[in-house]
N, C-alpha and C positions, 0 to 999 in steps of 0.2 A: 781702480774704482773699487775693489771688494767684491763680494759675492751677492748676487743677487738674492730676493729671499728664496728658500727652497719651499715653501706651503704657501704660496701668498693667497689661497681660498681658505685656508684656517681662521675659526675664530679666534685664537691669538694674535695670529697676524693681523687681523681688521682691526682688533680692539687697539694694537699699537700703533697701526695708523691711524686711527682717530685721534687717539692722544698726540701725537707726531704732527697732525695737520696744524694745530696752533703754536708747535714747537718750531716757527721758523727762526732761522739764524737773524741777526742784527742787519746783515747784508741782505739776504734776503727780502726781508721786511721794507727796508729802503728802496730796494729796486721796484717791488711791487707799488708802492706809492708813488715811484716816480712815473711806471708806467701806467697806472691810472689817471695820473693828473696830466700825461701826455693825451690819451683818449678822448680824455671829458674836453679840453680846451684845445688840441689840435684837430681832432677827429668829431667832435661833437656828440659823441657815442653818449646813449643814456645811461643814466646811474645803474640803473636795473641790468643792462649789458656788462655793465663794469665791473658789478658784481658777482655777474655769472662765469667772466672771465677769470676774476679772484678766486672763487670757490675750485674752477678746475685747474688752476695751477696750482694752488694749494696742496688739493688733492696729487696733483705729478709729484710736490716735493713729500706726500706720506710713502709715498713708494720708493723713496731712495734706499740704497742698501744701509744698514745699519753700521756697519762696517764703513771707514773711510772719512773723507771731507767733503763730500759731495753736495754741492751749490747750484744754485740754478745757471749759474753762468759755469759750473763744471760739469756738464752733462754729453751724454753720448747719444747717437741714435738706439742706442741697445736699452738708455733707460725709459727713451719715450715708448718703446716695443712692449717691455716688460708693464710699464702703467698702463697702456691699453688692454695689454692681455689680463691684467688684474680686474680691470674695468668690466670685460666681458666675465671673466670667472665669479664675479659678484653677481652675475643675473641682469646687468642692465641691458638697455636695447643696443643695437647698432648706431643707431641715430644720437643717443647719448655719448658714445666713443667717439662719434665724428664730430659731435660739439666738441669734445674734450680736445681733439685733436687739433681742431679749428683755432681753440683759445690759443693752444700752446705755439700753433703757427704763427699767430698776429704777435705774441708776446716776443717769440726770438726773430720776427723779422723788424720788430722795435727794436730789439738789441743790436744788432746788426746795424741798423742806420744810426743808433747812438755810438756806433767802434766799441761797443763792448765785449764783443764776438766775432770772431774771425770765420767760423762756420754754422751754418745752421742746422741742428740736431733733427731736426722735422723734415728735412729736403726730401729725402728718399723713402719718407715712412707713406704706404698708401693708405689712405682713407678707408673705413669698411663701407662695404656696399649697403646701400640703403634701398630698400623697396617703397617705392613711393605710394602711400595708400591713397585709395581712391576717396574723394570727398563725401560727406552722408548727404544723400539727395532725397526728397521727397517726393512722393507721387502727385499727380495735378489733381488726384480727388483730395489727396491730404492737405494741398494747400489751398483747397475751396474750403475744406472744413475749417483750416484756421483761420482765414480771413473772415470767416461768417462766424467767429466765436464772440468776437467783441461785442457789448452792450452797448449799442449806437444811438439808443435814449440817453446815455450819460455823457457827458462832456471828456470824461478820459477814455471811454470805450469807443468814442466818435474818434479822437484822437489817433487810437490805439488801431483803429481801422485804417487811418488815412495813413498811418506811418508803414502799414503791414502790405498795403497796398502800392506804396510809392515804393519800400526795398523791393519788392518780388516784381511790380513793375519796370523798374529802370535797374536791378541787379545793384544795387549800392551797397559800398561798405558802411557798416554802421558808423564812421567816423563823418563820413560824407552826410549821412542820414540824420544824424544830431547836430552836424552843423550847417546844417541849410539854413540861410536865410532867406527871408521875405524878397529881398530883391535879388536872388536868384532864381525865382521862379517867374515864367512867363506861362501862364495857364492859359491864355487867350493862343496861345500859339502851341499849347500842347509840349515845352520843353523844359526843361531844367539845366541849368549852370553849375557845376560841382569840381571842385579841386581835388584831387586823388594824391596819391603819392608821389613825391617830387613835385608835388605844388602845380602838377599838369591839370590844366583847364580841360574839359569835354562838355558838349552839349548833348543832353539824354533826350530822347522823344519819351514822351509819356503817354499810357494809353488812354482812351476815352473814358474807361473804369475809374483809373487811379487820378484824371484830371477831377472828375465827378466828385468822391469823396474827399480830395484836397480840399477842392473849393467848398465843399458843404461844412468841411473841420474849420477854415479859415472865416466862412460868413457866421457859423453858428458856436462854436466851441471854443475857439483862440479866444475870441473877445470875452469870454467869460474866465478864463484862464489868465489873460493877461493883468499884471500887475505893473502900472508904469510904463516904462520907454524899453521894449525889448525886440530885437532884430531878431532873435531864432524865430523858427516858423514853428517849430515842435515844443511847447512849453509843458512843466509839469505840473503837480496841482499847485505848487507856492509861486507858479509865475516866471520859474527861472527855465532856463534851456534845460532840456532833456538830456541825460548822461547816458551812457553806453551802460553802466552797471543797471540804472532804472530800466532800461527799455528791455534788458536782458531776462532780467527778471518777469516781467510784462510780459515777453512774448513765452518764458517758459511757462506760466502759468497757463496763458491761452490754450498752448499745447496739451497741458495735462487736461483740461475741459474740454478740448475736442475728442481728447480719447486717442491723440497720436504718441506712441510708442518710441518713436526716434527721441532721443536727447535733440533739444532746438535749441539755436542760438540764431542772432541776427544774421551769421555768414552762413548757415544754411538756407536762408532763402536766397542769398545771391547765387548759393551752388544751382538751385531750384531752377532759377532765372535761365542762368547760362546752359543749364543741360535740356530743359525744356525747349530751350530755342532749336539746340542741336538735333534734339528729337524732330521736330519739325521743320529739319533741312536746312535750318538757315546757315549759311555762308559762316565759316570759321574765323575768318577777319572779322568779318563784321560783328561778330560776338566777343572777339578781342578787342575792336575799338569801345564797344559798349562797356565793357568790364574795366577799362583802362590799363589792360596789360600791356608791358613795355615789348615781351617776348610771346610770339605765337605758338613757342613750346609752352610755356605756361594754359594758354588756351587748350592747348590740345587734351588736355587729361580729359575734359568732357565729353570727347569722342570715346574714350575707354570707358566711362560711366555710362555711357548710351549704351555700347556694346555689352557691358556687364549687363545692365536691364534687359535687353533682349535675351541674353543668356538665361535669365532668371524666369521671365515671361515662356521661353521656349521650354526649358525643365520642368514648369508648373503645368503646362496645359497640354503639351503635345505627347502623343500615347508612347511615343517611344522617346521622350525626353528623359 
């Protein structure tokens, strides 16, 4: 198969690789098109995910030795190892390298299914270890500042206050919040009916404060924003359903006005919801149900967040910290 690159991290080699990314053989181009079609039609993957796979596989091709007639169907485990080593030498994260290996594994699994290969070159390659980062979490005082920031004397401000209260009070995903329709709200009973990942339905309790702000928005601001018939609960200034991008900008602006230094996104309030429940001794399985996590291990990260918060408080305030 020829010699691998002697100096994979030199500028000349990287420039050569960049040119070769686009220089796929006709055989490899055809193979990637077939793979992309199968993932789109048979597995229902998004175009964004398929494009990411395509990019990673093309990078793999760019690391093939210049000598020899290596193609995607004529590789060995050593080629995969060399590719991962080069990705690390370029200074990318272990998470990026792991994603690359995941793309190659999916591709070669498909090749085996299609009887294009008899052995999987990724089979014995270990994935790079990835440390799981703790989510960014607001303190309870920061959440109060954020909730109090929208100008509720304006229709859009009242809408934002209601959205923030529901987001924090129920721990919704942003897709669940903006997808909330009027028939999913049972304000008199204090519950919401939402569909999460995998189209799984769950009933979520709303606190009294969240119910009050939601009712006030529905009674006062929503009629002013409404343009014709619209099932969505939360409306834009044009009368259409709010988008995730629009609310992302709104929550970011409110965070700046509140003087919160932590970069904000809707998911930060979901993290705050879970962490604050754990801080107040909520049962972890109850938190799991409220968040709609399929696995308790996903929810357990919030116990680590709470522990880190305790350590920070101890270091800041204890004389021996």
